[in-house]
N, C-alpha and C positions, 0 to 999 in steps of 0.2 A: 297537258291538261287532262288527258284521259285517265292517267293514274290517280290524279287527285279526285276525280269523280268516282272512280272505283273505290278508293279508300273511304270516301264519305259514305258511299252506299254500304260498304261493309260495316262501318260504324253504326249507321242507322239500323241495319239488320241485327247486329250484335246487341244494340240497346233494346230493340224490340223483343229479342229472345230473352234477355235478362229480365225485362219487365214482365213478360209472360210467366217465366219461371217463378219470379217473386210473387206474382198474383196467385199462381196455382199452389204454391207451397205455404203461403201465409195462412195462419190459423183462421178459420171461419168462426166468428163469434157466435152467430146464431145457428150454425149448422148442427151442433150437438143438441141444442134445445129443440130445434125443429124436428130432428130425427126421433127424439124421445116422444114428442107430442104426436107425431104421425104413428109411432108404434103403439101408443096408448089408444089413439083413435081406431087403428086397425083392430086392436084387441077387443075394445068394447063394441065395435060394430060387427064383430064375429066374422072377420074377413077370412079366418082359417076354417070356418065351417063350410059344409057342402052347400054351395049357392043354389043347387037344384032342389034342396029340401028346405022349404020355407019354415017348417015347424022346428027343425034343428037350429036354424039361424035365429028365429025368435026366442027359442028356449035358451040358447047360448047367451043372447043379449040380455034376457031377463035375469038369468042366473048370475051373470057377471055384474049386472047393475045391483042386484040384491046383495051380492058379495061386497061390493063397494060401500053400499049403505051400512051393512053390518060392520065393516071395518071402521067407518067413520064414527058410528055409535060407540063401539067398543073403545076406540081411541079417546073419544070424549069422556067416557066413563072413567077410563084410566087416569086422564089428566085431572078430572074433578076429584077423584079419590086421592091422587097424589098431592094436589094443592090443599084440599081441605078435608 
């Protein structure tokens, strides 16, 4: 009976390992999107600016925000020009 218990334990362990490998290697549906959004959030919050210099952080945030607004306006003008 000891060998049967040992075989069953090995099967459970092998099954657990296979499930873990499948879980770790399966593509994460939201992982890419989440990474993109967190990168955008870090960019617009000026995470790469010197945190000790509040003026640099605020200037970076304002500049990047205005750049986004300018991009949206120019894209809208291009679409309006293209459509009509």
